[in-house]
Biotite code that builds the C-alpha atoms (Angstrom):
import biotite.structure as struc

atoms = struc.array([
    struc.Atom([-2.742, -13.082, -11.614], chain_id="A", res_id=1, res_name="MET", atom_name="CA", element="C"),
    struc.Atom([0.652, -15.694, -11.227], chain_id="A", res_id=2, res_name="SER", atom_name="CA", element="C"),
    struc.Atom([2.064, -16.266, -7.377], chain_id="A", res_id=3, res_name="TRP", atom_name="CA", element="C"),
    struc.Atom([5.466, -13.749, -8.611], chain_id="A", res_id=4, res_name="GLN", atom_name="CA", element="C"),
    struc.Atom([3.469, -11.244, -9.515], chain_id="A", res_id=5, res_name="LEU", atom_name="CA", element="C"),
    struc.Atom([1.750, -11.164, -5.885], chain_id="A", res_id=6, res_name="ALA", atom_name="CA", element="C"),
    struc.Atom([5.040, -11.373, -4.262], chain_id="A", res_id=7, res_name="LEU", atom_name="CA", element="C"),
    struc.Atom([6.094, -7.984, -6.491], chain_id="A", res_id=8, res_name="LEU", atom_name="CA", element="C"),
    struc.Atom([3.019, -6.833, -5.578], chain_id="A", res_id=9, res_name="LEU", atom_name="CA", element="C"),
    struc.Atom([3.008, -7.803, -1.660], chain_id="A", res_id=10, res_name="LEU", atom_name="CA", element="C"),
    struc.Atom([6.302, -6.524, -1.313], chain_id="A", res_id=11, res_name="ALA", atom_name="CA", element="C"),
    struc.Atom([5.524, -3.162, -3.598], chain_id="A", res_id=12, res_name="ALA", atom_name="CA", element="C"),
    struc.Atom([2.500, -2.650, -0.553], chain_id="A", res_id=13, res_name="ILE", atom_name="CA", element="C"),
    struc.Atom([4.870, -3.512, 2.396], chain_id="A", res_id=14, res_name="ALA", atom_name="CA", element="C"),
    struc.Atom([7.473, -0.853, 1.077], chain_id="A", res_id=15, res_name="ALA", atom_name="CA", element="C"),
    struc.Atom([5.080, 1.681, 1.355], chain_id="A", res_id=16, res_name="GLU", atom_name="CA", element="C"),
    struc.Atom([3.905, 0.411, 4.467], chain_id="A", res_id=17, res_name="MET", atom_name="CA", element="C"),
    struc.Atom([7.209, 0.981, 5.777], chain_id="A", res_id=18, res_name="ILE", atom_name="CA", element="C"),
    struc.Atom([8.236, 4.025, 4.312], chain_id="A", res_id=19, res_name="GLY", atom_name="CA", element="C"),
    struc.Atom([4.818, 5.865, 5.448], chain_id="A", res_id=20, res_name="THR", atom_name="CA", element="C"),
    struc.Atom([5.298, 4.140, 8.981], chain_id="A", res_id=21, res_name="THR", atom_name="CA", element="C"),
    struc.Atom([8.972, 6.516, 8.250], chain_id="A", res_id=22, res_name="ALA", atom_name="CA", element="C"),
    struc.Atom([7.095, 8.763, 6.982], chain_id="A", res_id=23, res_name="LEU", atom_name="CA", element="C"),
    struc.Atom([5.225, 9.842, 10.442], chain_id="A", res_id=24, res_name="ARG", atom_name="CA", element="C"),
    struc.Atom([8.724, 9.349, 12.519], chain_id="A", res_id=25, res_name="LEU", atom_name="CA", element="C"),
    struc.Atom([10.557, 11.180, 10.411], chain_id="A", res_id=26, res_name="SER", atom_name="CA", element="C"),
    struc.Atom([8.807, 14.332, 12.800], chain_id="A", res_id=27, res_name="ASP", atom_name="CA", element="C"),
    struc.Atom([7.980, 16.309, 9.266], chain_id="A", res_id=28, res_name="GLY", atom_name="CA", element="C"),
    struc.Atom([11.729, 15.484, 7.645], chain_id="A", res_id=29, res_name="PHE", atom_name="CA", element="C"),
    struc.Atom([13.637, 16.564, 10.734], chain_id="A", res_id=30, res_name="SER", atom_name="CA", element="C"),
    struc.Atom([15.080, 13.176, 11.388], chain_id="A", res_id=31, res_name="ARG", atom_name="CA", element="C"),
    struc.Atom([17.330, 11.929, 9.342], chain_id="A", res_id=32, res_name="LEU", atom_name="CA", element="C"),
    struc.Atom([16.497, 8.165, 10.100], chain_id="A", res_id=33, res_name="LEU", atom_name="CA", element="C"),
    struc.Atom([13.538, 7.721, 9.649], chain_id="A", res_id=34, res_name="PRO", atom_name="CA", element="C"),
    struc.Atom([13.548, 10.039, 6.459], chain_id="A", res_id=35, res_name="SER", atom_name="CA", element="C"),
    struc.Atom([16.559, 8.086, 4.951], chain_id="A", res_id=36, res_name="VAL", atom_name="CA", element="C"),
    struc.Atom([13.756, 4.677, 5.200], chain_id="A", res_id=37, res_name="VAL", atom_name="CA", element="C"),
    struc.Atom([11.104, 6.841, 3.634], chain_id="A", res_id=38, res_name="VAL", atom_name="CA", element="C"),
    struc.Atom([13.060, 7.278, 0.779], chain_id="A", res_id=39, res_name="VAL", atom_name="CA", element="C"),
    struc.Atom([14.069, 3.886, 0.642], chain_id="A", res_id=40, res_name="ILE", atom_name="CA", element="C"),
    struc.Atom([11.113, 2.426, 1.076], chain_id="A", res_id=41, res_name="GLY", atom_name="CA", element="C"),
    struc.Atom([9.312, 4.859, -1.272], chain_id="A", res_id=42, res_name="TYR", atom_name="CA", element="C"),
    struc.Atom([11.684, 3.962, -4.357], chain_id="A", res_id=43, res_name="GLY", atom_name="CA", element="C"),
    struc.Atom([11.524, 0.202, -3.305], chain_id="A", res_id=44, res_name="ALA", atom_name="CA", element="C"),
    struc.Atom([7.512, 0.282, -3.787], chain_id="A", res_id=45, res_name="SER", atom_name="CA", element="C"),
    struc.Atom([7.502, 1.678, -6.666], chain_id="A", res_id=46, res_name="PHE", atom_name="CA", element="C"),
    struc.Atom([11.185, -0.024, -8.207], chain_id="A", res_id=47, res_name="TYR", atom_name="CA", element="C"),
    struc.Atom([8.411, -3.426, -6.882], chain_id="A", res_id=48, res_name="LEU", atom_name="CA", element="C"),
    struc.Atom([5.161, -2.146, -8.430], chain_id="A", res_id=49, res_name="LEU", atom_name="CA", element="C"),
    struc.Atom([7.032, -1.283, -12.208], chain_id="A", res_id=50, res_name="ALA", atom_name="CA", element="C"),
    struc.Atom([8.671, -4.948, -12.113], chain_id="A", res_id=51, res_name="MET", atom_name="CA", element="C"),
    struc.Atom([5.078, -6.297, -11.216], chain_id="A", res_id=52, res_name="ALA", atom_name="CA", element="C"),
    struc.Atom([3.583, -3.665, -14.540], chain_id="A", res_id=53, res_name="LEU", atom_name="CA", element="C"),
    struc.Atom([6.219, -5.047, -16.911], chain_id="A", res_id=54, res_name="LYS", atom_name="CA", element="C"),
    struc.Atom([5.950, -9.212, -16.031], chain_id="A", res_id=55, res_name="ARG", atom_name="CA", element="C"),
    struc.Atom([2.339, -8.270, -17.095], chain_id="A", res_id=56, res_name="GLY", atom_name="CA", element="C"),
    struc.Atom([-0.267, -7.146, -14.214], chain_id="A", res_id=57, res_name="LEU", atom_name="CA", element="C"),
    struc.Atom([-2.448, -4.806, -15.330], chain_id="A", res_id=58, res_name="GLU", atom_name="CA", element="C"),
    struc.Atom([-2.030, -1.613, -14.576], chain_id="A", res_id=59, res_name="MET", atom_name="CA", element="C"),
    struc.Atom([-5.549, -0.789, -12.522], chain_id="A", res_id=60, res_name="GLY", atom_name="CA", element="C"),
    struc.Atom([-5.123, -3.690, -11.168], chain_id="A", res_id=61, res_name="VAL", atom_name="CA", element="C"),
    struc.Atom([-2.135, -3.266, -9.533], chain_id="A", res_id=62, res_name="ALA", atom_name="CA", element="C"),
    struc.Atom([-2.766, 0.330, -8.386], chain_id="A", res_id=63, res_name="TYR", atom_name="CA", element="C"),
    struc.Atom([-5.684, -1.064, -6.896], chain_id="A", res_id=64, res_name="ALA", atom_name="CA", element="C"),
    struc.Atom([-4.274, -3.691, -4.846], chain_id="A", res_id=65, res_name="ILE", atom_name="CA", element="C"),
    struc.Atom([-1.377, -1.636, -4.566], chain_id="A", res_id=66, res_name="TRP", atom_name="CA", element="C"),
    struc.Atom([-3.225, 1.531, -2.599], chain_id="A", res_id=67, res_name="SER", atom_name="CA", element="C"),
    struc.Atom([-6.363, -0.213, -1.082], chain_id="A", res_id=68, res_name="GLY", atom_name="CA", element="C"),
    struc.Atom([-4.290, -2.565, 0.837], chain_id="A", res_id=69, res_name="LEU", atom_name="CA", element="C"),
    struc.Atom([-1.226, -0.453, 1.342], chain_id="A", res_id=70, res_name="GLY", atom_name="CA", element="C"),
    struc.Atom([-4.509, 2.511, 2.830], chain_id="A", res_id=71, res_name="THR", atom_name="CA", element="C"),
    struc.Atom([-6.311, -0.456, 4.825], chain_id="A", res_id=72, res_name="VAL", atom_name="CA", element="C"),
    struc.Atom([-2.936, -1.498, 6.206], chain_id="A", res_id=73, res_name="THR", atom_name="CA", element="C"),
    struc.Atom([-1.984, 1.900, 6.796], chain_id="A", res_id=74, res_name="ILE", atom_name="CA", element="C"),
    struc.Atom([-4.797, 2.192, 8.845], chain_id="A", res_id=75, res_name="VAL", atom_name="CA", element="C"),
    struc.Atom([-4.865, -0.084, 11.043], chain_id="A", res_id=76, res_name="LEU", atom_name="CA", element="C"),
    struc.Atom([-0.565, 0.363, 11.767], chain_id="A", res_id=77, res_name="ILE", atom_name="CA", element="C"),
    struc.Atom([-2.003, 4.219, 13.075], chain_id="A", res_id=78, res_name="GLY", atom_name="CA", element="C"),
    struc.Atom([-4.684, 2.829, 15.139], chain_id="A", res_id=79, res_name="VAL", atom_name="CA", element="C"),
    struc.Atom([-2.776, 0.049, 16.355], chain_id="A", res_id=80, res_name="LEU", atom_name="CA", element="C"),
    struc.Atom([0.863, 1.644, 17.141], chain_id="A", res_id=81, res_name="LEU", atom_name="CA", element="C"),
    struc.Atom([0.252, 5.716, 17.102], chain_id="A", res_id=82, res_name="PHE", atom_name="CA", element="C"),
    struc.Atom([-3.336, 5.026, 18.626], chain_id="A", res_id=83, res_name="GLN", atom_name="CA", element="C"),
    struc.Atom([-5.184, 7.196, 16.310], chain_id="A", res_id=84, res_name="GLU", atom_name="CA", element="C"),
    struc.Atom([-9.335, 6.526, 16.150], chain_id="A", res_id=85, res_name="LYS", atom_name="CA", element="C"),
    struc.Atom([-11.597, 5.383, 13.751], chain_id="A", res_id=86, res_name="LEU", atom_name="CA", element="C"),
    struc.Atom([-15.002, 6.714, 14.125], chain_id="A", res_id=87, res_name="ASN", atom_name="CA", element="C"),
    struc.Atom([-18.058, 4.719, 11.933], chain_id="A", res_id=88, res_name="LEU", atom_name="CA", element="C"),
    struc.Atom([-17.283, 6.862, 8.939], chain_id="A", res_id=89, res_name="GLY", atom_name="CA", element="C"),
    struc.Atom([-13.505, 6.438, 8.892], chain_id="A", res_id=90, res_name="ALA", atom_name="CA", element="C"),
    struc.Atom([-14.546, 2.600, 9.021], chain_id="A", res_id=91, res_name="VAL", atom_name="CA", element="C"),
    struc.Atom([-17.109, 3.047, 5.928], chain_id="A", res_id=92, res_name="ALA", atom_name="CA", element="C"),
    struc.Atom([-14.681, 4.822, 3.609], chain_id="A", res_id=93, res_name="GLY", atom_name="CA", element="C"),
    struc.Atom([-12.505, 1.358, 4.351], chain_id="A", res_id=94, res_name="ILE", atom_name="CA", element="C"),
    struc.Atom([-15.539, -1.108, 4.146], chain_id="A", res_id=95, res_name="ALA", atom_name="CA", element="C"),
    struc.Atom([-15.251, 0.932, 0.497], chain_id="A", res_id=96, res_name="LEU", atom_name="CA", element="C"),
    struc.Atom([-12.066, 0.308, -0.761], chain_id="A", res_id=97, res_name="VAL", atom_name="CA", element="C"),
    struc.Atom([-12.133, -3.177, 0.127], chain_id="A", res_id=98, res_name="ILE", atom_name="CA", element="C"),
    struc.Atom([-14.896, -3.605, -2.235], chain_id="A", res_id=99, res_name="LEU", atom_name="CA", element="C"),
    struc.Atom([-14.022, -1.936, -4.981], chain_id="A", res_id=100, res_name="GLY", atom_name="CA", element="C"),
    struc.Atom([-10.896, -3.247, -4.824], chain_id="A", res_id=101, res_name="VAL", atom_name="CA", element="C"),
    struc.Atom([-12.711, -6.390, -4.490], chain_id="A", res_id=102, res_name="VAL", atom_name="CA", element="C"),
    struc.Atom([-14.985, -5.427, -7.589], chain_id="A", res_id=103, res_name="VAL", atom_name="CA", element="C"),
    struc.Atom([-10.731, -4.775, -9.835], chain_id="A", res_id=104, res_name="ILE", atom_name="CA", element="C"),
    struc.Atom([-9.450, -7.599, -8.882], chain_id="A", res_id=105, res_name="ASN", atom_name="CA", element="C"),
    struc.Atom([-12.750, -10.306, -9.987], chain_id="A", res_id=106, res_name="LEU", atom_name="CA", element="C"),
    struc.Atom([-13.777, -7.692, -12.987], chain_id="A", res_id=107, res_name="SER", atom_name="CA", element="C"),
    struc.Atom([-10.767, -7.323, -14.637], chain_id="A", res_id=108, res_name="SER", atom_name="CA", element="C"),
    struc.Atom([-9.237, -9.513, -17.448], chain_id="A", res_id=109, res_name="SER", atom_name="CA", element="C"),
    struc.Atom([-6.479, -10.599, -15.766], chain_id="A", res_id=110, res_name="ALA", atom_name="CA", element="C"),
    struc.Atom([-9.679, -13.989, -14.946], chain_id="A", res_id=111, res_name="HIS", atom_name="CA", element="C"),
])
């Protein structure tokens, strides 16, 4: 994966994390500013993901990285910012997500 594609994908992940965090803060879309950030964050995320795909990133690899890293990061944000608790099952699930992303990445034809 080229550094340009990696940057697009990382930007897409960052925008999705911002949108998801704002979703929590929007209180069911009852607060205007966080609700606007949700729409902008998700819109930017999908646009950046689409640009990475258009420039040649494999769809399966892109989606695995985007959703996997996004999921793991959102869990960490939940723990650090919102004092959400993790149990052993959640930690095991996160480890499996990470393992799955690594396996998909290593087995893709991009390598």
